[in-house]
N, C-alpha and C positions, 0 to 999 in steps of 0.2 A: 635661538636658530629653529626656525621649523621646519620639522623634513614631510617632503610630502609621498606619496607612498601608493602606488597604482596596482590596483588588486585586478590578479579576470582568475573569475571563473574556466575549470576545465570541463563544464556543464552548464547545459543550456536549458535543463527540464526550473520548471517554476519551484518545485518544491525541492530544489536541490540538495543535497548535503553539502558540496564544497559550497555552495554559494553560501550556506547556511553558516560556515566554517568562517567566509570573507565577514559578515551579518557579523562577526564576533570577535573576529580583529578585529577589526572599527569602534568595535567599544572596550577592548582591553587592550587599545592601544595606549603610549604613555602620551601625557598632556602637551607634550611635543610635535605630536604625530598627527596629520592631519592624512585621511585615506580616504579614494574612494574605489568604488568598483565601476570596468568601462564594463560595459556589452557587446557582447561575438557575436551578439546572433545578426544584424547585416553584413560582416563581411559576405562576401563572394567566394570563392575557391579561390584560390592563387591561379592565374592565368598571367603568363607572361605574354599573349595580345594584349591584356584591360591592362598591365603596369607598363606596355609601351603606348599608350593612347593615350598614358595618365592615371594614375591613381583613383580608383572610385573614394567617393566623399568615405564611406565609412574606415578605407586604408587610412585617407590622410588624419583622418580623424582617431584613430590610434596611433597612430604615428605619431602625432601632433603631444597627446596627453603621455608616452612614453619620452619624450623629447621633456616634456617638461617636469617631469616624477624625476623625483633625487631616487628612487629604489623602488622593484618591483615585486609583489607579493601572488603568487599562486598556486590559489587549492583548487586540487586535478583528480578526476576518478581514473580509474585504469580500466583502460577499453580493450578486449583479447592480449593484456599482458601490456600493454605500450597507452601510448597519449593520445587523448582523444580525439579527434579529428579537427575539431573545432579551433580543439588549440593547438594544433600544428600548426596548423593554419594559419593564424593570428601569426605565429611565431614565423611562419613560410613569408606574409606578409612584412613582416616590419626585420625583417635580417636582409630584407634586398638593397642593394645598393653600399657604397664606398660609406656613405652617412648612416648605418643603420642602428635609432636609436637605441640597439640593445646592445653595444661596444661597451665594455665595461660598467652593466647597469648593475648594481648590488641586488641582486634576486636572492628568493628565498621560497620556498616549495614544502605545502601541505600537501599532501595527500588520504583524500577520506574514501577509502574503499572496504573491501570487502577481506575475507579471512587474514589477506599479508598486510591492506590496510594499504598497500600501493608501492610496494616494494622495485617490482620493477619497470614504472611509471615512471617512479625516482631515478633510477637510474639512466632511463631511455632518455628522462630532458637533461640529465646529467650530460651525456653523450654532444647529441644534441646543440644545448649552448657552450659545449667545450667546443665546438666546432663557430663558433657564433661567437665569439669569446665573453662570452657572458660574466660577471665576476657572482660567481654561485657559491652561495654560502656552506657550509660544510653541518651545520645543523639544519638536521631536517626533522619534521615532522610529520608520521605517520597513523593515522586513526584509522583501526582495523573496527569493521563493522559498525562503519557510519551514523548509521540512521540509529542504532538504538541508543547513539547519545547526539539525537539532537531533539529540541521539543520546543514549540510554538516557532517553529524558524531559527533553534540559534542553537548554539554549542553549550551541554550543561553535563555537568561533571567533572570535576577532578579525576587525573590529572591533566585530562589534552587541555580545558581551557589555561591549565600553565602554561605546559607547553610552547600553544601559540603565544600568550602573551607576552614567555620568554625568546618565543624566536622572534616577534614585531617587534620586540626590545633591541636582539642581537639588531636586527635586518636597521633598524632606524641607526643605531650610532655605526654601524659600518660605513651605511652612506652619508654620517655627520661628519666621519673620519675621513671619507676619501672626497667630501666637500672640501674640508679645514685642508689636505694637502692641494687640493690642485687650484688652491681658494692664494697658497702660500708663495 
């Protein structure tokens, strides 16, 4: 069984360390895992009037990608001790309505951030995802001073590569287990 993991970066920067971590996660993923990064750049800010008029194409594309995914992997920086606006906005759009594609979606979070490694963003995402009934793994990866661990757009050095590899494997295993349970 192939597990499809959708990846979201909480940073829009071209040289984003978190996007680099996601590219590395794709390289380190088990053979039975397909991963793709969904670009959040074109999402408008959440607006109830836009939603009422019919969700924009970029919102529908995000929701469709989430619906098709077996799991979600997020890599995010920590901005002002919390969730970056681009990521929170994507969660806000995806969480709307009774048919949220986030509900019970196996999810894991990596934070590549400053000195703390992003422990506050991890805690805030746990609160947001609990509200949205997301199936968030207990395992988490925090990469402090992440910029020094990125070379040529990829995460280098141990133990961080091992942590990312293990997290992706655990997420895939959990997603497969959940898929097997719902098929039974």
